[in-house]
DOBA-423678 format. One record per residue: residue in one letter; x, y, z of N, C-alpha, C, O, CB in turn. Coordinates in steps of 0.1 Angstrom, whole numbers, padded with zeros to 4 digits, always signed. Glycine has a CB too. Example, Ala and Ser with C-alpha at 12.3 -4.5 7.8 and 13.67 -1.06 7.14 Angstrom:
// residues 2
a+0132-0057+0078+0123-0045+0078+0132-0033+0078+0142-0033+0085+0113-0045+0090 s+0128-0022+0071+0137-0011+0071+0129+0000+0079+0134+0011+0080+0141-0006+0057 
//
This chain:
// residues 174
m+0003-0011+0001-0001+0000-0003+0011+0014-0002+0022+0015+0004-0014+0001+0005 i+0005+0023-0007+0015+0035-0009+0008+0043+0000-0004+0043+0001+0017+0043-0025 e+0017+0051+0008+0009+0061+0016+0006+0075+0005+0013+0080-0004+0018+0065+0030 e-0005+0079+0010-0010+0094+0003+0001+0105+0003+0005+0110-0008-0023+0100+0012 n+0004+0107+0011+0019+0119+0010+0029+0117+0002+0037+0126-0002+0027+0122+0023 s+0032+0102-0003+0047+0097-0008+0046+0109-0019+0036+0116-0022+0049+0079-0016 p+0057+0108-0023+0063+0120-0034+0059+0109-0050+0055+0098-0049+0087+0123-0031 d+0060+0114-0060+0058+0107-0072+0065+0107-0078+0065+0116-0086+0051+0109-0080 f+0075+0100-0078+0091+0100-0084+0087+0094-0098+0096+0088-0104+0104+0091-0074 s+0076+0094-0102+0076+0089-0120+0072+0107-0129+0072+0110-0141+0057+0072-0124 a+0071+0115-0117+0066+0124-0125+0081+0133-0127+0092+0131-0121+0052+0131-0118 p+0077+0144-0136+0092+0156-0137+0092+0159-0125+0082+0157-0118+0091+0172-0146 a+0105+0165-0119+0105+0172-0113+0102+0186-0115+0105+0188-0127+0112+0170-0109 m+0097+0197-0110+0093+0211-0113+0104+0220-0110+0111+0215-0101+0081+0216-0107 v+0107+0232-0113+0114+0242-0107+0105+0252-0105+0102+0258-0115+0125+0247-0114 e+0096+0256-0090+0088+0266-0089+0087+0276-0088+0094+0277-0077+0083+0265-0085 g+0081+0290-0092+0081+0299-0089+0070+0306-0085+0059+0299-0086+0086+0303-0097 i+0069+0323-0079+0057+0325-0080+0056+0340-0086+0064+0348-0085+0050+0322-0068 a+0044+0342-0093+0040+0351-0101+0029+0356-0098+0021+0349-0092+0041+0348-0111 h+0025+0371-0103+0014+0379-0103+0006+0380-0115+0010+0381-0126+0019+0391-0101 v-0006+0380-0112-0012+0379-0127-0013+0395-0128-0016+0400-0117-0028+0370-0129 v-0012+0403-0137-0014+0416-0135-0022+0417-0154-0023+0429-0159+0004+0424-0130 a-0027+0408-0160-0034+0413-0168-0044+0401-0175-0040+0390-0171-0025+0422-0177 v-0056+0400-0184-0062+0387-0187-0068+0393-0198-0075+0403-0196-0072+0379-0175 e-0066+0390-0210-0073+0393-0221-0077+0376-0229-0070+0367-0235-0062+0405-0231 g-0088+0377-0226-0094+0366-0236-0093+0353-0224-0096+0351-0213-0085+0363-0253 t-0085+0346-0236-0080+0331-0229-0067+0334-0224-0061+0325-0218-0079+0317-0240 m-0059+0346-0225-0049+0351-0220-0043+0353-0208-0043+0365-0208-0050+0358-0222 a-0036+0349-0196-0035+0357-0185-0019+0365-0187-0010+0359-0193-0038+0347-0171 w-0017+0375-0182-0003+0377-0182+0003+0378-0170-0003+0383-0161+0000+0388-0189 l+0014+0374-0167+0018+0372-0153+0033+0378-0155+0039+0376-0165+0016+0355-0145 e+0038+0388-0141+0052+0389-0137+0055+0378-0125+0047+0375-0116+0055+0406-0132 p+0068+0373-0127+0077+0372-0112+0075+0376-0106+0072+0388-0106+0087+0375-0109 e+0075+0370-0097+0079+0376-0077+0089+0378-0079+0097+0370-0084+0079+0367-0061 q+0093+0396-0075+0114+0398-0072+0116+0391-0061+0107+0391-0053+0122+0415-0066 t+0124+0384-0059+0126+0381-0047+0137+0389-0042+0144+0397-0049+0127+0367-0046 t+0140+0384-0027+0149+0394-0017+0161+0394-0021+0167+0404-0019+0151+0392-0002 s+0169+0380-0029+0180+0382-0032+0182+0391-0045+0191+0400-0044+0186+0371-0032 c+0175+0390-0055+0180+0398-0064+0179+0409-0065+0168+0415-0066+0178+0397-0073 g+0193+0416-0066+0196+0429-0067+0210+0431-0055+0217+0441-0054+0181+0439-0063 s+0211+0420-0047+0218+0421-0035+0230+0413-0035+0235+0410-0024+0210+0417-0024 c+0237+0407-0048+0251+0397-0047+0255+0409-0051+0252+0420-0052+0255+0383-0056 a+0267+0400-0052+0279+0411-0056+0283+0415-0069+0291+0424-0071+0292+0407-0051 s+0277+0407-0078+0276+0410-0091+0264+0416-0098+0260+0414-0109+0279+0399-0097 s+0258+0424-0088+0243+0432-0094+0245+0442-0100+0234+0446-0104+0234+0439-0083 s+0255+0449-0105+0257+0461-0115+0260+0455-0126+0256+0462-0136+0269+0472-0112 a+0267+0440-0129+0269+0438-0139+0258+0428-0146+0259+0424-0158+0281+0436-0139 c+0247+0423-0136+0233+0418-0141+0226+0417-0145+0217+0425-0143+0227+0416-0141 g+0225+0407-0155+0214+0409-0171+0200+0407-0166+0191+0409-0174+0219+0396-0185 a+0197+0400-0151+0184+0396-0149+0181+0414-0146+0172+0416-0153+0179+0383-0136 k+0185+0424-0141+0179+0436-0136+0176+0442-0148+0165+0447-0147+0187+0445-0126 g+0182+0442-0160+0174+0449-0172+0183+0464-0171+0194+0466-0167+0154+0450-0168 i+0172+0473-0178+0176+0487-0182+0163+0498-0176+0152+0496-0179+0177+0488-0199 g+0167+0508-0168+0154+0514-0165+0146+0513-0156+0147+0501-0152+0147+0511-0173 t+0136+0519-0147+0127+0516-0136+0124+0504-0134+0122+0496-0143+0117+0522-0137 t+0124+0500-0121+0115+0487-0115+0104+0485-0123+0100+0473-0123+0110+0489-0100 a+0096+0493-0131+0081+0483-0133+0088+0487-0148+0086+0476-0153+0060+0489-0127 s+0095+0494-0157+0102+0486-0170+0107+0471-0169+0103+0464-0178+0117+0494-0174 r+0113+0466-0160+0124+0458-0153+0113+0447-0153+0116+0437-0159+0132+0463-0138 l+0101+0447-0148+0089+0440-0141+0081+0435-0156+0076+0424-0158+0081+0451-0130 e+0081+0446-0164+0074+0442-0178+0079+0439-0187+0073+0438-0198+0068+0448-0182 a+0095+0437-0184+0097+0431-0198+0100+0417-0193+0107+0411-0201+0109+0437-0207 r+0097+0410-0184+0099+0396-0177+0083+0394-0175+0080+0384-0168+0109+0396-0162 r+0075+0400-0179+0060+0394-0185+0061+0381-0194+0070+0379-0203+0051+0407-0195 f+0052+0374-0191+0051+0359-0196+0036+0358-0196+0030+0364-0187+0059+0347-0186 s+0028+0351-0206+0015+0342-0206+0014+0329-0205+0021+0320-0209+0009+0343-0215 l+0001+0329-0198-0001+0314-0197-0014+0317-0203-0019+0328-0205-0001+0305-0182 e-0022+0301-0207-0035+0300-0211-0042+0303-0194-0035+0304-0184-0038+0283-0220 n-0054+0305-0195-0062+0308-0185-0071+0299-0183-0082+0304-0179-0066+0319-0186 q-0070+0288-0185-0080+0276-0181-0086+0275-0170-0097+0270-0168-0075+0265-0182 a-0075+0281-0158-0081+0283-0141-0088+0293-0136-0090+0297-0124-0071+0283-0131 g-0092+0300-0149-0100+0312-0145-0094+0322-0135-0101+0329-0127-0111+0307-0138 l-0079+0323-0136-0074+0335-0130-0078+0352-0133-0083+0356-0143-0061+0333-0133 a-0073+0359-0122-0081+0374-0122-0068+0380-0114-0061+0374-0105-0100+0376-0111 v-0068+0393-0120-0059+0403-0117-0057+0404-0108-0068+0407-0102-0060+0412-0120 g-0043+0405-0097-0039+0404-0088-0037+0393-0081-0031+0394-0070-0044+0410-0084 e-0041+0378-0086-0039+0372-0077-0024+0368-0082-0019+0372-0092-0049+0363-0074 r-0018+0357-0070-0003+0351-0070-0005+0337-0071-0010+0330-0062+0007+0355-0056 v-0001+0331-0080+0000+0319-0088+0015+0312-0086+0025+0319-0087-0004+0323-0105 v+0016+0297-0083+0031+0292-0084+0027+0286-0100+0017+0280-0105+0037+0278-0071 v+0039+0289-0104+0042+0286-0118+0055+0278-0117+0063+0280-0109+0044+0298-0127 g+0056+0269-0129+0069+0256-0124+0073+0252-0142+0066+0253-0152+0059+0236-0110 i+0082+0248-0143+0088+0242-0155+0100+0232-0153+0111+0233-0147+0093+0253-0164 r+0094+0221-0159+0104+0209-0157+0118+0214-0160+0124+0221-0168+0100+0195-0166 e+0120+0205-0149+0140+0206-0145+0147+0201-0157+0157+0207-0161+0147+0193-0131 n+0141+0190-0162+0148+0185-0176+0148+0196-0184+0159+0198-0189+0140+0171-0184 a+0137+0206-0188+0135+0212-0197+0146+0229-0194+0150+0237-0202+0118+0212-0198 l+0148+0229-0182+0162+0240-0175+0176+0231-0179+0184+0239-0184+0163+0242-0153 v+0179+0222-0178+0194+0217-0186+0192+0216-0197+0202+0219-0204+0200+0204-0184 k+0176+0211-0207+0177+0212-0221+0182+0230-0225+0191+0232-0234+0161+0207-0228 a+0177+0239-0219+0180+0250-0221+0194+0251-0218+0201+0254-0228+0171+0258-0214 s+0198+0250-0211+0212+0254-0208+0222+0248-0214+0233+0253-0218+0215+0253-0195 l+0218+0234-0217+0229+0231-0229+0228+0235-0239+0239+0237-0245+0231+0221-0232 t+0217+0237-0244+0217+0246-0257+0221+0261-0259+0224+0267-0269+0205+0245-0261 a+0221+0264-0249+0229+0280-0248+0242+0284-0247+0247+0294-0252+0227+0288-0238 y+0250+0271-0236+0257+0272-0236+0270+0263-0242+0281+0267-0246+0254+0274-0228 a+0266+0249-0240+0271+0242-0248+0274+0241-0261+0284+0237-0266+0267+0235-0245 i+0267+0243-0265+0265+0240-0285+0274+0249-0288+0284+0246-0296+0248+0243-0295 p+0271+0262-0283+0284+0275-0290+0297+0273-0283+0307+0275-0291+0279+0295-0286 l+0301+0267-0267+0311+0266-0267+0320+0252-0275+0332+0254-0277+0311+0268-0255 a+0314+0243-0277+0317+0230-0281+0323+0238-0295+0335+0242-0297+0304+0217-0282 t+0312+0238-0305+0316+0242-0318+0325+0250-0317+0335+0245-0324+0308+0247-0325 a+0330+0266-0309+0344+0271-0308+0352+0263-0310+0358+0262-0321+0348+0275-0297 l+0356+0252-0297+0368+0241-0293+0369+0232-0305+0380+0228-0308+0365+0232-0278 i+0360+0230-0309+0360+0220-0319+0365+0224-0334+0371+0215-0341+0348+0215-0320 a+0362+0239-0339+0370+0245-0348+0380+0245-0345+0388+0238-0352+0368+0255-0350 g+0385+0253-0334+0397+0258-0330+0405+0245-0329+0414+0243-0337+0396+0268-0317 t+0403+0238-0322+0408+0219-0327+0418+0222-0341+0429+0225-0345+0389+0204-0333 l+0405+0219-0346+0406+0211-0359+0421+0221-0367+0432+0217-0371+0388+0211-0369 a+0414+0237-0366+0423+0246-0370+0440+0247-0370+0448+0252-0378+0420+0255-0364 q+0442+0238-0352+0453+0241-0347+0459+0229-0358+0467+0230-0367+0454+0241-0328 w+0452+0219-0355+0457+0207-0362+0460+0206-0375+0470+0201-0380+0448+0198-0363 a+0452+0213-0379+0457+0216-0401+0464+0229-0398+0472+0229-0408+0439+0221-0417 e+0465+0235-0393+0478+0249-0401+0488+0248-0386+0499+0243-0388+0468+0273-0405 g+0486+0251-0375+0491+0252-0363+0495+0265-0360+0503+0267-0352+0500+0245-0361 r+0487+0276-0369+0492+0287-0367+0477+0296-0357+0465+0293-0359+0496+0292-0383 d+0483+0307-0347+0471+0311-0339+0464+0318-0340+0455+0320-0332+0472+0312-0329 g+0467+0329-0353+0456+0336-0362+0448+0326-0367+0437+0330-0364+0461+0344-0374 i+0448+0314-0375+0440+0311-0383+0433+0305-0367+0422+0310-0365+0445+0301-0397 t+0438+0298-0358+0431+0293-0346+0420+0298-0343+0409+0294-0339+0437+0294-0336 m+0425+0310-0345+0416+0321-0336+0402+0325-0343+0391+0326-0337+0426+0337-0335 a+0406+0327-0358+0394+0329-0367+0383+0317-0369+0370+0318-0371+0399+0331-0380 a+0392+0304-0367+0382+0291-0369+0375+0292-0351+0362+0292-0350+0394+0273-0374 m+0379+0293-0342+0371+0296-0333+0357+0303-0331+0346+0298-0329+0378+0302-0327 a+0362+0318-0335+0356+0329-0337+0343+0323-0348+0331+0326-0346+0367+0340-0344 g+0348+0316-0356+0337+0314-0365+0328+0298-0362+0316+0296-0366+0344+0317-0380 g+0335+0291-0358+0326+0279-0344+0319+0283-0338+0308+0278-0338+0332+0273-0333 l+0325+0295-0328+0312+0307-0321+0302+0310-0331+0292+0306-0325+0319+0324-0316 l+0298+0314-0339+0293+0322-0343+0282+0310-0352+0271+0314-0354+0304+0332-0349 l+0286+0298-0355+0280+0287-0359+0275+0277-0351+0267+0269-0356+0288+0282-0365 g+0277+0278-0336+0270+0274-0323+0259+0281-0320+0248+0276-0318+0277+0276-0311 l+0261+0298-0321+0250+0305-0318+0238+0301-0325+0228+0298-0320+0252+0318-0321 g+0244+0302-0342+0232+0300-0350+0223+0285-0350+0213+0282-0356+0238+0302-0364 l+0233+0275-0340+0227+0261-0339+0220+0264-0326+0211+0257-0324+0237+0247-0338 a+0221+0271-0319+0214+0271-0302+0201+0281-0309+0191+0283-0303+0226+0281-0284 r+0204+0286-0318+0185+0298-0318+0181+0286-0323+0173+0279-0318+0180+0317-0330 l+0187+0282-0334+0178+0271-0339+0170+0260-0329+0158+0258-0329+0187+0263-0348 g+0183+0254-0319+0178+0241-0306+0168+0252-0301+0156+0248-0303+0194+0234-0290 a+0167+0266-0295+0161+0268-0285+0146+0274-0290+0137+0274-0282+0170+0278-0276 s+0144+0277-0305+0133+0274-0317+0124+0265-0314+0113+0265-0308+0139+0269-0330 r+0134+0253-0319+0124+0240-0319+0120+0237-0302+0110+0231-0299+0134+0225-0327 l+0127+0240-0295+0123+0238-0275+0110+0247-0275+0099+0241-0272+0138+0248-0260 s+0111+0259-0278+0102+0266-0276+0089+0262-0286+0078+0262-0281+0107+0280-0276 t+0090+0260-0297+0078+0255-0305+0071+0246-0301+0059+0244-0303+0081+0251-0317 r+0082+0234-0291+0072+0224-0287+0065+0223-0272+0059+0215-0265+0079+0211-0290 g+0068+0235-0271+0063+0241-0255+0070+0238-0241+0066+0241-0230+0048+0236-0253 e+0082+0230-0243+0092+0229-0235+0095+0238-0225+0095+0233-0214+0101+0228-0240 l+0097+0250-0228+0105+0263-0223+0091+0268-0214+0092+0277-0206+0111+0275-0238 a+0079+0262-0217+0066+0276-0212+0066+0275-0200+0071+0264-0197+0048+0276-0216 p+0063+0284-0190+0060+0279-0173+0045+0270-0176+0040+0270-0187+0058+0297-0159 r+0041+0265-0168+0029+0259-0166+0022+0265-0154+0030+0265-0144+0030+0245-0166 f+0012+0268-0153+0004+0270-0138-0003+0254-0129-0013+0248-0131-0011+0281-0143 l+0005+0253-0122+0010+0247-0108-0006+0249-0100-0015+0241-0099+0025+0257-0100 r-0005+0262-0094-0017+0263-0085-0018+0278-0081-0010+0286-0084-0016+0253-0072 r-0028+0280-0073-0029+0294-0069-0019+0295-0056-0018+0284-0051-0045+0299-0065 a-0012+0307-0048-0007+0307-0038-0016+0312-0028-0026+0319-0030+0003+0311-0039 d-0009+0309-0014-0016+0313-0004-0004+0327-0003+0006+0330-0008-0018+0300+0007 a-0016+0334+0011-0008+0349+0009+0004+0349+0017+0013+0358+0016-0018+0363+0014 a+0005+0339+0026+0014+0334+0038+0027+0325+0025+0037+0322+0031+0004+0320+0052 i+0026+0324+0013+0038+0318+0009+0049+0326+0001+0046+0327-0011+0035+0308+0002 v+0059+0330+0005+0066+0337+0003+0077+0328-0008+0079+0316-0009+0069+0343+0016 c+0084+0338-0015+0095+0330-0022+0109+0332-0018+0116+0340-0025+0095+0332-0036 h+0115+0327-0007+0124+0332-0002+0141+0321-0004+0142+0310+0001+0118+0334+0014 p+0152+0326-0011+0164+0320-0012+0167+0313+0003+0162+0317+0014+0174+0332-0016 v+0176+0302+0002+0181+0296+0016+0194+0306+0019+0203+0310+0011+0186+0279+0015 t+0192+0310+0033+0205+0314+0038+0210+0306+0048+0204+0302+0058+0205+0325+0043 l+0226+0304+0042+0234+0296+0055+0238+0306+0061+0241+0317+0056+0247+0285+0052 i+0239+0301+0077+0245+0308+0089+0263+0304+0088+0268+0293+0086+0237+0301+0105 k+0267+0312+0089+0285+0306+0091+0283+0307+0109+0279+0316+0115+0303+0321+0083 p+0287+0295+0114+0289+0296+0121+0303+0304+0131+0315+0305+0126+0285+0288+0119 e+0299+0308+0144+0307+0317+0150+0323+0315+0152+0325+0303+0156+0302+0320+0161 a+0333+0323+0150+0347+0318+0148+0350+0314+0168+0349+0321+0177+0359+0334+0138 g+0354+0299+0168+0358+0301+0184+0349+0293+0190+0353+0288+0200+0357+0316+0191 k+0334+0288+0185+0330+0279+0192+0330+0267+0186+0327+0257+0193+0320+0282+0197 
//
């Protein structure tokens, strides 16, 4: 007999986040992800691409995404959305591994064939451009299949807050 509260390991793991419904247009709901307390407070916040340019409102508006409104969501509601963990892995590999691999393979082949640094660098740049094009095609395919789209999971309670885990350092000498 299986317990009711036991996790379902056959279901794909989901990465969850909280979002606010900001608009409803027909069968589509527009959501903005909730800003976490850690955003903007790390050491590289000045160089972070996640912050965007401009005011807080324009940054949040740039992060808006749409979902089919099958759950009857209303403006102002907080919801939990998720994306499959394996979709994040596929997207990361597509965005980073393909361009890096093509650049390294092109550079290795050029170095092996010619042995000159200038030609190797040019081949690596060409391989990087080729890899970026292949990554764009791969991302387009993932997007077309709907693998990168967030999914509505449930409505969020008012008490649910999305906070990062903070590790506390032990005091020295204890």
